[in-house]
N, C-alpha and C positions, 0 to 999 in steps of 0.2 A: 452521471458520472462519463467522461471520454477520455481519454489518450493516444496521442499519437505515436505512431514508430519514427523512433530515432530522434526525438523532441524531447524535452526533460517535461516532466510531469511532478505535480504537488498535490496535495489533499489536506485537508486538514479534520481531525475527526475529533468530535465531542466525546470523552469517556463521563460515565454517572458518576462518579467521583472526579476529584483534581489527578491529573495525571500522574503527578510526583509522588501518590499515595498508594501507587503500588508499585510492587516488587519487579514485576514482571511485567511487560507488555509485550507482544508478538503480534505484526501484521504482515499476513501471505496474501500473495498474490497468486492468481491459478490463471489455466487456460488450457484447454482441451485435458482437463481432469490431471495434468501434471502442476505441482507448486513449481512455478518460477523463482519467488523468492520469498523469504522468510526474513522480516527486518524486526530485531531486537530493540530493548529501548534504548542501548545504545548507540543505534543506526537511527533513532527519530529525533525531532526536537522535541523536545519536551517543553507546554507551556503552561500558565495557569490552568487555562478550561481547555485547551485545545493539546493532541497529537497532530505534528505535521510530518506526515512522510513526502520524501522526493523521492524519485529517480531519476537517473541521470541519462544521458540518450544510448550510451551503451546498453544501459537496461531494458530500456523502451525499444530499442531494436528488436530485441528477443520475443516480443510478442509479436502474434500470426496476425495480418491484418485483415479486417472482416470478420473474424470469430470473435466471440462475446467472450471478454475474461472478468475474473472474479475477485473481489477484493473483501477482505474480513480483517478484523482488530478483535483480540483475546488481551485480558489484561487479568493478573494475578496479584490476590493482598493475601489470601489465605486459601485455605483447603475447601472453604467451602463459598468462598468471595470469590470468583472465578469466572467475572461475566465474560460472554461475546457479544459481538454485533451482528447484526442482520449481514448476511453476504449481498455485497452489492454489486452489480451488473454493471461493468464497464463496456462501453464499445472503443474497439480499436480501430481506429482511420491509417490509412496510407500515410506515409511521405513520398514526394515525387521523388526524393533524392536520399538514399540512407545513411550518405556520408554523413561519421563525427564531426563536429565542427570544435574548430580551438581559436 
């Protein structure tokens, strides 16, 4: 997995059960041991089998190029049913121009 600074980013993540069966979902992006983004269920696209995460240009500009970032999804159904995914490593590539396009 990889993302490029100042560009949009999208990831599709399959959850153990249908995403709409979870009362809470949290996706965390981290770099340099700092959480950059925590996206909750209201900020995600919830499909029948997948959770889609989208970052815009402003958000990806906050990542430092050449330094790995990390992504993890956690879901909550009940006290004893709150699975977390493995932590995925994201390569962060530079953009030649960090200007946000509109």
